[in-house]
C-alpha positions as CSV (number, residue, x, y, z in Angstrom):
1,M,0.0,0.0,-0.1
2,M,1.3,3.6,-0.9
3,T,2.0,5.7,2.0
4,E,0.6,9.1,2.4
5,G,2.9,11.8,0.8
6,A,4.7,9.5,-1.5
7,D,5.3,10.1,-5.1
8,I,2.0,9.3,-7.0
9,D,1.8,8.2,-10.7
10,E,-0.3,11.1,-12.4
11,G,-1.7,8.7,-14.8
12,S,-3.2,6.3,-12.2
13,P,-5.9,8.0,-10.1
14,S,-7.2,6.3,-7.1
15,P,-10.7,5.3,-6.6
16,A,-12.9,7.8,-4.7
17,I,-13.2,6.8,-1.2
18,A,-14.5,9.8,0.9
19,A,-13.3,9.7,4.7
20,P,-16.0,10.2,7.2
21,G,-16.8,14.0,7.7
22,R,-15.4,14.9,4.2
23,A,-17.5,17.8,2.6
24,L,-18.0,17.2,-0.9
25,L,-20.1,18.9,-3.5
26,D,-23.0,17.1,-4.8
27,L,-22.6,17.9,-8.6
28,D,-26.2,16.4,-9.2
29,R,-27.8,19.2,-7.2
30,P,-29.5,22.2,-9.4
31,A,-26.8,24.5,-10.8
32,W,-28.1,27.8,-9.2
33,R,-27.8,25.9,-5.8
34,L,-24.3,24.9,-6.3
35,V,-23.4,28.5,-7.6
36,L,-25.0,30.0,-4.7
37,T,-23.4,27.5,-2.3
38,L,-19.9,28.6,-3.5
39,A,-20.6,32.1,-4.6
40,L,-22.2,33.4,-1.3
41,P,-19.2,32.8,1.0
42,A,-16.8,33.8,-1.5
43,L,-18.9,37.1,-1.9
44,A,-18.8,37.6,1.8
45,Q,-15.3,37.0,1.8
46,H,-14.6,39.7,-0.8
47,Y,-16.9,42.2,1.0
48,L,-15.0,41.8,4.3
49,L,-11.7,42.5,2.5
50,L,-13.3,45.5,0.6
51,L,-14.3,46.7,4.0
52,V,-10.7,46.6,5.0
53,R,-9.5,48.7,1.8
54,L,-12.3,51.2,2.5
55,S,-11.1,51.5,6.1
56,D,-7.6,52.1,5.0
57,H,-8.7,54.7,2.4
58,Y,-10.8,56.5,5.1
59,L,-7.8,56.3,7.3
60,A,-5.6,57.8,4.6
61,G,-8.2,60.8,4.0
62,H,-8.5,61.7,7.8
63,L,-5.0,61.5,9.0
64,D,-4.7,65.3,9.2
65,I,-7.9,66.9,8.2
66,S,-6.4,70.5,8.7
67,D,-4.3,70.2,5.9
68,S,-5.8,69.9,2.7
69,D,-2.5,69.3,0.4
70,L,-1.3,66.8,2.8
71,L,-4.7,64.9,2.5
72,R,-4.5,65.0,-1.4
73,Q,-0.9,63.4,-1.1
74,Y,-2.0,60.7,1.2
75,Q,-5.0,59.9,-1.2
76,S,-2.8,60.0,-4.4
77,A,-0.2,57.7,-2.5
78,M,-3.1,55.3,-1.4
79,T,-4.3,55.1,-5.1
80,T,-1.0,54.2,-6.4
81,A,-0.2,51.8,-3.6
82,G,-3.7,50.2,-4.1
83,Y,-3.0,49.5,-7.8
84,L,0.6,48.2,-6.7
85,Y,-1.1,46.0,-4.0
86,W,-3.5,44.9,-6.8
87,F,-0.5,43.8,-8.6
88,V,0.2,41.2,-5.5
89,S,-3.2,39.8,-6.1
90,S,-2.4,39.2,-9.9
91,Y,1.0,37.7,-8.7
92,T,-0.8,35.0,-6.4
93,I,-2.3,33.7,-9.7
94,F,0.9,32.0,-10.5
95,V,0.0,29.6,-7.7
96,S,-3.7,29.9,-7.0
97,V,-5.3,29.2,-10.5
98,G,-3.3,25.9,-11.0
99,S,-4.2,25.0,-7.2
100,T,-8.1,25.3,-7.8
101,A,-8.0,23.7,-11.1
102,L,-5.9,20.6,-10.3
103,V,-7.4,20.1,-6.9
104,A,-11.0,20.5,-8.6
105,R,-10.1,17.9,-11.3
106,F,-8.7,15.4,-8.5
107,I,-12.0,15.9,-6.4
108,G,-14.1,15.6,-9.2
109,A,-12.4,12.4,-10.3
110,G,-12.3,11.0,-6.7
111,D,-8.5,11.0,-6.3
112,H,-8.1,12.2,-2.9
113,R,-4.4,11.1,-2.6
114,Q,-3.6,13.2,-5.5
115,A,-5.5,16.1,-4.2
116,D,-3.7,16.2,-0.9
117,H,-0.5,15.9,-2.8
118,A,-1.5,19.1,-4.7
119,V,-2.1,20.9,-1.5
120,G,1.5,20.4,-0.3
121,Q,3.1,21.4,-3.5
122,S,0.9,24.5,-3.9
123,I,2.2,25.6,-0.5
124,V,5.8,25.0,-1.7
125,L,5.0,27.0,-4.7
126,G,3.4,29.8,-2.6
127,F,6.5,30.1,-0.4
128,A,8.8,30.3,-3.5
129,F,6.9,32.8,-5.4
130,G,6.3,34.8,-2.3
131,L,9.9,34.9,-1.4
132,A,10.9,35.9,-4.9
133,G,8.3,38.6,-5.2
134,S,9.2,40.0,-1.7
135,I,13.0,40.4,-3.0
136,A,12.0,42.0,-6.1
137,A,9.7,44.5,-4.4
138,L,12.1,45.6,-2.1
139,L,14.8,46.1,-4.5
140,W,12.7,47.9,-7.2
141,L,9.8,49.5,-5.3
142,P,11.0,53.2,-5.3
143,S,11.8,52.9,-9.1
144,L,8.4,51.4,-9.8
145,V,6.7,54.3,-7.9
146,G,8.7,56.9,-9.8
147,A,7.8,55.2,-13.1
148,L,4.1,55.7,-12.3
149,Q,4.7,59.7,-12.3
150,L,4.0,59.8,-8.6
151,T,6.5,62.5,-7.3
152,G,7.5,64.3,-4.0
153,E,6.0,63.3,-0.6
154,A,3.2,61.4,-2.3
155,A,5.8,59.1,-3.7
156,R,7.8,58.9,-0.4
157,Y,4.4,58.0,1.3
158,C,3.5,55.4,-1.2
159,T,6.9,53.6,-1.1
160,N,6.8,53.5,2.8
161,F,3.4,52.2,2.8
162,L,4.2,49.2,0.6
163,T,7.6,48.2,2.3
164,P,5.9,46.2,5.1
165,L,3.5,44.5,2.7
166,A,6.5,43.4,0.5
167,I,8.5,42.0,3.4
168,L,5.4,39.8,4.6
169,L,4.4,38.8,1.1
170,P,5.4,35.1,1.2
171,F,2.6,34.8,4.0
172,Q,0.0,36.1,1.8
173,V,0.9,34.1,-1.1
174,M,0.8,30.9,0.8
175,E,-2.4,31.9,2.3
176,S,-3.9,32.5,-1.0
177,A,-2.6,29.0,-2.3
178,C,-4.1,27.4,0.6
179,V,-7.6,29.1,0.2
180,A,-7.4,28.0,-3.5
181,C,-7.1,24.5,-2.7
182,L,-10.2,24.5,-0.5
183,S,-12.1,26.4,-3.3
184,G,-11.2,23.6,-5.8
185,A,-12.6,20.9,-3.1
186,G,-15.7,23.2,-3.2
187,D,-15.1,24.5,0.3
188,T,-15.4,28.4,0.0
189,R,-16.6,28.7,3.7
190,T,-13.4,28.1,5.0
191,G,-11.7,30.7,3.0
192,L,-14.6,33.0,4.3
193,H,-13.7,32.2,7.9
194,V,-10.2,32.5,7.7
195,L,-10.1,35.7,5.4
196,G,-12.8,37.0,7.1
197,G,-10.8,36.8,10.4
198,V,-8.1,38.6,8.5
199,A,-10.5,41.3,7.8
200,V,-11.7,41.7,11.3
201,L,-8.1,41.9,12.6
202,N,-6.9,44.1,9.9
203,V,-9.0,47.0,10.9
204,P,-8.1,47.4,14.7
205,L,-4.6,46.6,13.8
206,A,-4.4,49.3,11.0
207,W,-6.0,51.9,13.5
208,I,-3.7,51.0,16.3
209,F,-0.6,51.1,14.2
210,C,-1.7,54.3,12.5
211,Y,-3.1,56.3,15.5
212,G,-1.2,54.5,18.3
213,I,-2.7,53.3,21.6
214,G,-2.2,54.8,25.0
215,P,1.2,56.7,25.2
216,W,2.2,55.3,21.8
217,E,1.6,57.7,19.1
218,G,1.7,55.1,16.2
219,L,3.5,55.0,13.0
220,G,0.9,57.3,10.9
221,F,0.3,56.3,7.3
222,V,2.8,53.4,7.1
223,G,1.0,51.8,10.2
224,I,-2.1,51.1,8.1
225,A,0.0,48.9,5.7
226,L,1.8,47.1,8.8
227,G,-1.7,46.1,10.0
228,T,-2.8,44.7,6.9
229,G,0.4,42.6,6.5
230,L,0.4,41.2,10.1
231,S,-3.1,40.2,9.6
232,H,-2.4,38.2,6.5
233,L,0.3,36.4,8.4
234,V,-2.1,35.3,11.1
235,G,-4.4,34.1,8.3
236,C,-1.5,32.1,6.6
237,I,-0.7,30.3,9.8
238,T,-4.4,29.8,10.6
239,V,-5.2,28.0,7.1
240,I,-1.9,25.9,7.2
241,T,-3.2,24.6,10.7
242,I,-6.7,24.0,9.3
243,L,-5.3,21.9,6.4
244,T,-3.0,20.2,8.6
245,R,-5.8,18.9,10.8
246,G,-8.1,18.1,7.5
247,R,-10.8,20.0,6.0
248,S,-13.3,19.4,3.2
249,G,-11.7,16.2,1.8
250,L,-8.3,17.7,1.9
251,K,-5.3,17.2,4.5
252,L,-1.8,18.4,4.5
253,H,0.7,15.8,5.1
254,R,4.4,17.0,6.0
255,P,6.0,14.3,3.1
256,N,3.8,16.2,0.5
257,L,6.0,19.5,1.3
258,R,8.9,17.9,-0.5
259,P,9.0,19.4,-4.0
260,H,7.6,16.9,-6.6
261,A,8.6,18.1,-10.2
262,K,6.0,16.4,-12.1
263,L,3.0,17.8,-9.9
264,I,4.7,21.2,-9.7
265,Y,4.8,21.3,-13.7
266,R,1.2,20.3,-13.7
267,L,0.4,23.2,-11.5
268,L,2.6,25.6,-13.3
269,R,1.1,24.4,-16.8
270,V,-2.1,25.9,-15.9
271,S,-1.1,28.8,-13.4
272,V,1.7,30.4,-15.5
273,P,-0.3,31.4,-18.4
274,A,-3.0,32.8,-16.1
275,G,-0.2,34.5,-14.1
276,I,1.1,35.9,-17.4
277,D,-2.4,37.3,-18.2
278,S,-3.0,38.9,-14.9
279,L,0.3,40.3,-14.5
280,S,-0.2,41.8,-18.3
281,I,-3.3,43.3,-16.9
282,A,-1.5,44.7,-13.9
283,V,1.2,46.1,-15.9
284,C,-1.3,47.8,-18.3
285,Q,-3.3,49.0,-15.2
286,L,-0.1,50.7,-13.9
287,W,0.4,52.2,-17.5
288,F,-3.0,53.4,-17.3
289,L,-2.6,54.7,-13.7
290,A,0.6,56.6,-14.8
291,L,-1.5,58.3,-17.3
292,V,-4.2,59.1,-14.7
293,N,-1.4,60.4,-12.3
294,G,-0.2,62.6,-15.0
295,L,-3.5,64.6,-15.0
296,G,-2.8,66.1,-11.5
297,D,-3.5,65.3,-7.8
298,V,-7.3,65.9,-8.0
299,P,-8.0,63.5,-10.8
300,A,-5.7,60.8,-9.4
301,A,-7.4,61.1,-5.9
302,A,-10.9,60.8,-7.7
303,H,-9.7,57.9,-9.6
304,G,-8.8,56.3,-6.4
305,V,-12.1,57.0,-4.7
306,A,-14.0,55.7,-7.8
307,L,-12.1,52.3,-7.8
308,Q,-12.8,51.8,-4.3
309,W,-16.6,52.2,-4.9
310,E,-16.5,50.3,-8.2
311,A,-15.2,47.2,-6.4
312,L,-18.7,46.8,-4.9
313,G,-19.9,46.0,-8.3
314,Y,-17.3,43.6,-9.6
315,L,-17.0,41.6,-6.3
316,A,-20.4,39.7,-7.2
317,G,-18.8,38.8,-10.5
318,G,-15.7,37.6,-8.9
319,A,-17.8,35.3,-6.2
320,C,-19.6,33.8,-9.1
321,G,-16.3,33.4,-11.0
322,T,-14.9,31.4,-8.2
323,A,-18.0,29.2,-8.2
324,A,-17.6,28.9,-12.0
325,M,-14.0,27.9,-11.7
326,T,-14.6,25.1,-9.1
327,L,-17.6,23.5,-10.9
328,V,-16.0,23.6,-14.2
329,G,-13.0,21.8,-12.9
330,Q,-14.8,19.2,-10.8
331,N,-17.3,18.3,-13.5
332,L,-14.7,18.1,-16.0
333,G,-12.9,15.8,-13.5
334,A,-16.2,13.8,-13.2
335,K,-16.2,13.6,-17.2
336,S,-19.5,15.9,-17.4
337,T,-18.8,18.7,-20.0
338,E,-22.7,19.5,-20.3
339,R,-23.0,20.2,-16.2
340,A,-19.7,22.3,-16.4
341,E,-21.2,24.4,-19.2
342,K,-24.6,24.8,-17.6
343,S,-22.9,25.9,-14.1
344,T,-20.8,28.6,-16.0
345,W,-23.9,30.3,-17.6
346,T,-25.8,30.1,-14.5
347,A,-23.0,31.7,-12.7
348,F,-22.7,34.3,-15.3
349,A,-26.5,34.8,-15.3
350,I,-26.6,35.4,-11.3
351,G,-23.3,37.7,-11.5
352,C,-24.4,39.9,-14.3
353,G,-27.8,40.4,-12.6
354,A,-26.2,41.6,-9.2
355,M,-23.4,43.7,-10.8
356,T,-26.1,45.4,-12.9
357,V,-28.1,46.2,-9.8
358,M,-24.9,47.7,-8.5
359,G,-24.3,49.7,-11.6
360,T,-27.6,51.3,-11.0
361,L,-26.8,52.1,-7.5
362,F,-23.6,53.7,-8.7
363,F,-25.5,55.9,-11.1
364,L,-28.0,57.2,-8.7
365,L,-25.9,57.6,-5.7
366,A,-22.6,58.6,-6.9
367,E,-22.3,61.9,-5.3
368,S,-23.4,60.4,-1.9
369,M,-20.7,57.7,-2.2
370,F,-18.0,60.3,-2.9
371,R,-18.8,62.6,-0.2
372,I,-18.2,59.7,2.4
373,F,-14.5,59.9,1.5
374,C,-14.4,63.8,0.6
375,P,-16.4,65.4,3.4
376,L,-14.4,68.7,3.7
377,E,-15.1,71.8,1.3
378,S,-11.5,71.7,0.1
379,Q,-12.1,68.2,-1.3
380,Q,-15.1,69.3,-3.3
381,P,-13.0,69.3,-6.6
382,I,-12.4,65.4,-6.1
383,V,-16.1,65.0,-5.9
384,A,-16.9,67.3,-9.0
385,V,-14.4,65.1,-11.1
386,G,-15.1,61.7,-9.5
387,V,-18.9,61.5,-9.8
388,P,-19.1,61.5,-13.5
389,V,-16.9,58.6,-13.9
390,L,-18.5,56.7,-11.2
391,R,-21.9,57.0,-13.2
392,L,-20.2,56.1,-16.1
393,V,-18.6,52.7,-15.0
394,A,-22.2,51.7,-14.3
395,F,-22.6,51.1,-18.1
396,A,-19.8,48.6,-17.9
397,M,-21.2,46.1,-15.5
398,P,-22.5,43.3,-17.9
399,A,-19.5,43.3,-19.8
400,L,-17.2,43.1,-16.7
401,A,-19.5,40.2,-15.5
402,S,-18.8,38.5,-18.9
403,A,-15.0,39.0,-18.6
404,I,-14.8,37.9,-14.9
405,V,-16.9,34.8,-15.0
406,F,-15.9,33.5,-18.3
407,T,-12.1,34.0,-17.5
408,S,-12.6,32.0,-14.1
409,A,-14.5,29.3,-15.9
410,L,-11.9,28.8,-18.7
411,R,-9.1,29.0,-16.0
412,G,-11.1,26.2,-14.2
413,A,-11.0,24.1,-17.3
414,G,-7.1,24.8,-17.6
415,D,-7.7,27.0,-20.8
416,T,-5.3,29.8,-19.9
417,R,-3.3,30.3,-22.9
418,V,-5.3,31.8,-25.5
419,P,-7.2,34.2,-23.2
420,V,-4.1,36.3,-22.7
421,L,-4.2,37.3,-26.1
422,F,-7.5,38.9,-25.3
423,S,-6.3,40.8,-22.4
424,W,-3.5,42.3,-24.5
425,L,-6.0,43.3,-27.3
426,G,-8.4,45.1,-24.7
427,F,-5.5,46.9,-22.9
428,L,-2.9,47.5,-25.7
429,G,-5.4,47.7,-28.6
430,V,-8.2,49.6,-26.9
431,R,-7.6,51.2,-23.6
432,I,-4.1,52.6,-23.7
433,P,-4.3,54.2,-27.1
434,L,-8.0,55.5,-26.4
435,T,-6.7,57.0,-23.0
436,Y,-3.8,59.0,-24.8
437,L,-6.5,60.1,-27.4
438,L,-9.0,61.2,-25.0
439,T,-7.0,62.9,-22.1
440,R,-4.6,65.0,-23.9
441,T,-4.7,68.3,-25.8
442,H,-2.3,67.0,-28.6
443,L,-0.9,63.4,-29.4
444,D,2.6,63.2,-30.7
445,L,2.9,60.3,-33.1
446,G,6.6,60.7,-33.8
447,P,7.2,60.5,-37.6
448,L,3.5,60.3,-38.4
449,G,3.2,64.0,-36.9
450,T,0.7,65.4,-34.2
451,I,-2.9,64.7,-33.9
452,E,-5.5,66.8,-32.0
453,G,-6.6,65.1,-28.6
454,Y,-9.9,65.7,-26.9
455,N,-8.8,66.6,-23.4
456,L,-11.4,65.1,-21.5
457,G,-9.3,64.5,-18.4
458,L,-10.2,61.6,-15.9
459,Y,-13.7,61.4,-17.9
460,G,-12.0,60.6,-21.0
461,A,-9.7,57.8,-19.2
462,W,-12.8,56.1,-18.0
463,I,-14.4,56.1,-21.4
464,A,-11.3,54.1,-22.6
465,M,-11.7,51.8,-19.8
466,L,-15.4,51.3,-20.6
467,A,-14.5,50.4,-24.4
468,D,-11.9,48.1,-23.1
469,I,-14.1,46.1,-20.8
470,W,-16.6,45.7,-23.4
471,V,-14.1,44.3,-25.8
472,R,-12.8,41.7,-23.5
473,G,-16.0,40.7,-22.3
474,L,-17.2,39.9,-25.6
475,F,-14.3,37.9,-26.7
476,F,-14.0,35.9,-23.4
477,A,-18.0,34.9,-23.9
478,A,-16.9,34.0,-27.6
479,R,-14.0,31.7,-26.3
480,F,-16.3,29.8,-23.9
481,L,-19.0,29.5,-26.6
482,G,-16.5,27.9,-28.8
483,G,-16.0,25.0,-26.5
484,K,-12.4,24.1,-27.0
485,W,-12.1,24.2,-23.3
486,K,-13.7,21.0,-23.0
487,Q,-10.9,19.2,-24.4
488,T,-8.1,20.8,-22.2
489,V,-5.6,18.7,-20.4
490,V,-4.2,19.8,-17.1
């Protein structure tokens, strides 16, 4: 008999024997029930983390309300830091997508030994990628902030803010890998509990490290980030402990932490194209941010506040995407492409409906939403610039739902190579060129001469973003309809 944690032949899955208490998805249940079972905990998890970001943004906007210039610098620094920290989420894709897809396939096929082995290898990859990312960030962070056209004190605040997050990055990547494995097993509730705990812990830690406690005066702006980093450290330790004890059909065994070349290759074969896709999007988003920062402190601050509220819309799509990724992977493992397809369309319908409702609220309540973060009279220019763009993004919600849900479904199937081209087309072919055209007075085309721009400021940049989202949403839907994902081997 093969011992737990030993090398396993990938071509010979063992029969499915679920241990007592193992929580497995019943794939014969109605698709809408399965989607909601997976999506609702994921949505609650996303909203808790959004609460943390909103709390951090609120702290940055209220550190010294007597100095309006300093407030704008904090908010500009927080906007840029938010983009760069979002880069971290994209970076974790190099581990998490393969973890979810492979664990889901193994669970769907009833191969629990391989699923457990995949958990160990995912943690190994999480530590390796986290450490590499941490070193790279510490070396290049100041240069990267400068490349984004953030200057002066705002650039210094941004760099200081991100430094503790960079140091603690390995723990966040391992935490993400563990949560992704649980999602692949059909368990999004444990991720909710862990990351919900991270969010609950993050808020008081950020306030304490920012403002201090008792005689200690705190660290100010950088204390917000330190609270975030330490809460993810606790989350990482917690979820690894849970997997060591066993949860939802998965159990972390110490021998499975020894690197296994074949299984690591299978994880990376799915994750690397998805990671390149996400990092490509992140780089293009940073390019887009640099163009917005070039418009001045007021548009940059308004852009950051609008993005915080926009997250209320796309998080529902992200939760339904999590459900689609798991259900596609497990159904393909169980050799049921019809159920995989039906589950994805159900996830899209639910996600699109929820996002459209949020878009309607953006359109109707944009001004009130902005005044929560910009309560001072001196901040009214930010409100005036930001309200129109928040209303504009309401019209992007259906297409954004398509891009999010179908991308996740394709990743769950392991179809991660061709979608990279769609992302490049949307950003490099639509968003970035249109942003130059719509935000500048004149556009220098080098040997081709100069053309007149439309000089629409931040509103022009968000028009370009809207066009990009629609292009990518249509292409991802077409890729899923084409059905080639059904033959993908992981």
